[in-house]
C-alpha positions as CSV (number, residue, x, y, z in Angstrom):
1,M,0.0,0.0,0.0
2,E,2.9,2.4,0.8
3,E,4.3,1.9,-2.7
4,A,0.9,2.9,-4.2
5,F,0.9,6.2,-2.2
6,E,4.5,6.9,-3.2
7,A,3.7,6.3,-6.8
8,Y,0.7,8.5,-6.6
9,A,2.7,11.3,-4.9
10,A,5.4,11.0,-7.5
11,G,2.8,11.2,-10.3
12,H,1.1,14.2,-8.7
13,A,4.4,16.0,-8.5
14,D,5.2,15.2,-12.1
15,G,1.8,16.2,-13.3
16,S,2.0,19.5,-11.5
17,A,5.4,20.1,-13.2
18,G,4.0,19.0,-16.6
19,L,6.2,15.9,-16.7
20,R,5.6,12.2,-17.1
21,D,7.9,9.2,-16.4
22,R,7.1,6.5,-18.9
23,Q,8.9,3.9,-16.9
24,R,6.9,4.6,-13.7
25,A,3.7,4.8,-15.8
26,D,4.3,1.4,-17.2
27,H,5.2,-0.3,-13.9
28,P,3.0,-3.4,-13.5
29,E,2.1,-2.9,-9.9
30,T,2.1,0.9,-9.3
31,G,1.7,2.3,-12.8
32,D,-2.1,3.0,-12.4
33,D,-1.4,4.9,-9.1
34,Y,1.3,6.9,-10.8
35,R,-0.9,7.8,-13.8
36,I,-3.8,8.8,-11.6
37,G,-1.4,11.1,-9.7
38,V,-0.2,12.6,-13.0
39,V,-3.8,13.4,-14.0
40,D,-4.6,14.9,-10.5
41,G,-1.4,16.9,-10.5
42,S,-2.1,18.2,-14.0
43,V,-5.7,19.2,-13.0
44,A,-4.3,21.0,-9.9
45,A,-1.8,22.9,-11.9
46,F,-4.5,23.9,-14.4
47,Q,-6.8,25.1,-11.7
48,A,-4.0,27.2,-10.1
49,E,-3.3,28.8,-13.5
50,L,-6.9,29.4,-14.1
51,V,-7.5,31.1,-10.8
52,A,-4.3,33.3,-11.3
53,E,-5.6,34.3,-14.7
54,V,-9.0,35.2,-13.4
55,R,-7.5,37.3,-10.7
56,R,-5.2,39.0,-13.2
57,L,-8.2,39.8,-15.4
58,L,-10.1,41.2,-12.4
59,G,-7.2,43.3,-11.4
60,E,-6.5,41.6,-8.1
61,N,-2.9,41.5,-6.9
62,R,-2.8,38.4,-4.8
């Protein structure tokens, strides 16, 4: 179970950075966890960029 959490966390970090590790994604035991982490990290990065752009358009300086 710990390996699955580690794979997800690595995937989330890679997804947030716009990266993907093919070797981890293809791992037979933890590849699914890694890929889900990549997707979640990508979504989180997109949301952060979207919020920042909306704030910029509204003239907020946060």
